[in-house]
N, C-alpha and C positions, 0 to 999 in steps of 0.2 A: 503494500500500500504506500508506504513512505519511502523516499529515497534516502539512503544513508548520508550522513554528513561527511563531506569530503575535505573540508577546510577546518582548521582549528578555530575554536570559538574566540571571539574578541574579548571574552571574559576570562580566558585562561591566563594564569600568571606568566609573565615574560621572564622566565628563569635565565634564558640565555641572552638577555638584553645586552646591547653593546654600549653601555654607559657606566661611568664609575658609581659605585655605591659608597656611602659613608657609614662608618661604624657608629654605634650608639655613643661611644666616647667622643668621636669627632663632632657629632651633632650637639652633644652637651658642651663641648668646648666653644663651638660657634654661638650657642645660646648664652653661655656665661659671658663670653666676650662682648656680646651685644648688650646685655644688661649692665655690665660694668662700663661700657662706653657711654651708654645713656646716663648712668650715674656720674661719670666724669664730666659730661656736659653741664649737668646741673651743679655739680661741685665747683666747676670753674666759674659758672655764673654767680655763685654765691661768694666767690673770691677766696676760696679755701685752698690756696696753692699747695701747702704740704700734703693735704689729704688727696688732692688731685694728682700730685706726683706719684703717690703710692698706688692709686687706682690705675694710672697710666702704665706703671710698671707691670701690673697684672694683665692689662689688656695686651701689652706688647708681648708678654710671655705666651699668652694664649694664641694670639694672631701671628706671632713671628715678625711683627713690624710695629713701630710706635704708632699710637693713635693720633688722629688729628685733634688738636685741642680747640675747645669752644672759645670763639673770640667775640661773638655778638652777644649783646645783652637784651633781654626782654623787659617788659614793664611789669613782670610778675612780682607779687608781694613776696617778701622773704619767707614768711610763714608758709605760703603756698609752695615755694621752692623747697623748703625743708620737708614738707609733707611728701612732695614728689620724690625727693631724694631718699626719704625713708622707705617709700614703697619700692623704689628701684633696688635699694640695698637688700630689702627683704626678698625680692625675686632672685637676685644674685645669690643670696644665702641659700635658698632652696636648691638652686641648680648646683652650686658648689658642694653642698652636702650630698646631693645625689651622685656626683662624680667623685666624691671623696677628696676634694681639693681643699685641704686644711688651710692653706695660706689665704685663698680667696674667701673661704668661709669666715675666718677670723676677721679679715679686713671688712667684709660685709657686715658682720655683727657689730664691729666697732663703729662703722658709719651709721648703722641704725641707732646705736646708743647716742652718738653725737647729735644726730638730728632730733632724737627724742628730747635730749637735754635742751637743744636750741628752741624747740617748740614749747617746752615747759617754761623757759625763760621769757618767751614772748607772750605767753598766755596770760590773760588777766587773772589776778589772784582769786582763788575761790572757784575757778572753773577747771574742769578736767579737760585735757586735750583729747579731742575726738569724741567727747560726750555730746549727745544731742538732746 
């Protein structure tokens, strides 16, 4: 009744594909470098040069080349920049922990602490940071 299928399905996996594949470690390196580069941009915007230099070292280690440093400034409030940096450091911490990169994890945790302290210093007394 039916004619047999003579060509492979378009839904079958392409095991013999002719393109490079990345390992899980390489993907995590790329992801971690991206989070740290974004954190570097915010850190530079905040004018925190020593912290920026430490972050840049880690980005260079992961990418094999030094990162571009952030030169332009936005009109964002410092508290907003600290919140953004805290979130980026948290993302970097999660990826660093999953790839067992102790150096990047410690740096990310230190940056989270620094931005938490900065937010607490700018918050009006009697108010919790992040409370709604």
